[in-house]
N, C-alpha and C positions, 0 to 999 in steps of 0.2 A: 344476269347481265342485262336482260331486257328491262328489269326494274331500275337499273342504274343508268340506262341510256346507252350502254355500249353497243347493244344490238337494237335495230329498229323494232318498234312494237309489233309490226306485222311480219317480222322475219320468220321464215319457216326453217328452223334449224334443230338439230339434235346433238346432244353431247354423247360421244361414243369413244371410249378409251382415251379420254382427255382431249379429243379433237372436236372442234365445232364443225359439224357437217351441214352444209347448205343443201336443203332438200328441194326437189323439183315441185312445182305446183301440182295440186291434186286435180285430176280430170274428173269429169262428171260420171263416167262409168265407174271409176274407182270409188268416188264418194257415194254414189248410189249403191254400190256393192257393200260398202261399210254400213250404210243406213239399213240395208236389208238384213245383214248379219246382226246388227244391233236389235232390230225388231224380233228376229227369229230367236236369238238367245235370251232376250228379255221375256218373250212368251213362254219359253221352256224353263226358265229359272225357278219359279215357284218358291222363291226365298232361299234357294240353295246356294246361289252365287250372286255377286254384284257384277253387272256389265258396265264397263267404262270404255269410252270411245276416244281415241286419239288424245290420251292423257299419258303423262310420263310414268315410267317405272324406274325406280332407283336401283340399278344393278350394283353399282359401287359408288364411291365418292367421285369417280371420274367418268361414269357412264350413266346417262339418264335419257335413254331413247324414248321415242313416242310411238309405240306400236298402234296399229289400227284399232284393235279390240283386245280387251282383257276380260277374262272371267276371274273374279277375285273372291277370296274368302270373305263372307259377309263380316262387316265391322260396324259397330254402333256409331262410330265417329265418321263413317263414310270416307275415310282417308283424308280428313281435314287436317289431321295432325302430322301428316307426312305422306309422301308418295308411297305407293305400295312397294314392298321389297320382294325379291324372288320367291321366298317361302310363302308369300300370300297369294301368289299367282297360280291359279288352277289350270288355266289355258291362256296362251298368248297367240293372237292371230295377226298375221301381216297379210294384207291384200296387196298383191304384187302385179303391177302392170309395167310401167317404166322402171320401177325400183327392183325388179326381180333379181338381177345379178347382185346388187348391193345388199338386198335382204339376205341372200344366200351366203355371200362371201364375207360380209362384215357384221351384220346384225346377228345372224344365226350363231356364229361362234361366240359372240359376246353373251348371248342368252344361255348357251350351254355352259360357259365358264362360270356364270353366276348361279347356275343350278335351277333355272326355269325348267320345271318338270316336263312340259309339253308345249310345242310350238307347231302351229299349222301355218303353212304358206298357201294362200289361195292364189294359185297361179292362173291369172285371168287369160293371158295369151295361150297357155297350154291346156286350159280347161281341165285342170286337175287340182287336187288338194294334196300337198306334201305334208305328211305327218311325221314330226320328229319327236323322239322320246329317248329316255335314258341319257341325261346330260353328262358331259365330261369336259375336260379342260379345253379341248379343241372343237367342241360342237356336240354332236349327239351320236350315240351308238346305233340307234335304229332310225331308218327312214322308210316310210311306206308311201307309195303314190297311189292315190285313189281317183277313180274316174267316175263320170256319171253312170248311174246304175248300181254303184257300190254305196256303202253307208259308212259314215264317220262317227265315232263315239269318243268323247274325251275320256281319258283314262280315269279321271276323278269321278266321272259319272257314266259308267258303262251302260246304264239303262237308257241313256239319251242317245239314240241313233238317228242321225240326220242323213237323208239322201244327198249324195254329193251333187247331183243335178240341182237340188234345191239351194245348196250353197253357191252354186255358180249361176243361178237364175239371172237371166238378162232382162 
């Protein structure tokens, strides 16, 4: 729609369950946190995953949200042929400040329905990481809340253990 002029070129919107959602502007703490996560996960990747920041993931024909960070299966075409699909997502991360309730109530169930294996919500106001695994039709079967001093490991890479305090670094 942006390419045809229906939406303004700078519009910050996401397609979720057939609805166009107007997203709030990104604040500096949020964007800086995403930048930090990008650097951290790129440093740890060693070719095992591709990090993409604020790019779409195609859940269905009617849902194409833009999560803050994705760890994707490496692809020689770097997803030039199409946005990644749920089976190509190793870990999806949402950095939540003003968007916390929307991320939990709207995006998380959509991620679960589509089969995204693991979602982390970096809860900036709560200073926690919410880890969701075992997707099903209404969301996720397991939820774990991690606090500074604990370690988080993506299920796809259990050897990668990150201090939660490092993920929440200010």
